[in-house]
N, C-alpha and C positions, 0 to 999 in steps of 0.2 A: 504494500500500500504506500502511496505517495501523497503528501500534502500538496496543495496547489503550489506550483513553482518548484517542487522538489525534484531532485535528481536521483537516478539509480546509476551507480558507478560500478563498472565491472573491471576486473583485473585479469589479464590473460597474457600468455606468451605471444609476441607479435607474429610468430610463424603460424600460430593456430587461429588467428583472427579471420573471420569471414563476415561479410556484410549480411545482415538478416533483415527481412521484412517482419516487423513486430506490430501487432494489432494497434496498440495505443502508446508505443514508445518510439521516439525519434532520436537517432544518434545526432547529438549536437556538437560533439568535440571528441577528438582522440589525441592523447598525449603519450609519447613514448619516452620512457626513462630507462635507458640501457636495455636490459633483457625483459622489461615489463611494459605492457601497453595498458593504458586506462581508457575505457570508453565511457562517455558521459551521455546518458539517455534521459530525455525529458518527456513527461506525459503529454500526449496530444489527443484531444477529443476529436476523433474522426467521424463520429456519428454513424447512423445506419442509412 
């Protein structure tokens, strides 16, 4: 669960990262720190 304006942050090895289509989350930023990649996802109300 995310509050309004909240972020979900994932940590992954950059070699394993794949772009994904997620229902209500949008990738807003990626940051690489050596052997670590952080992906920042924000809630997006896509409606039906």
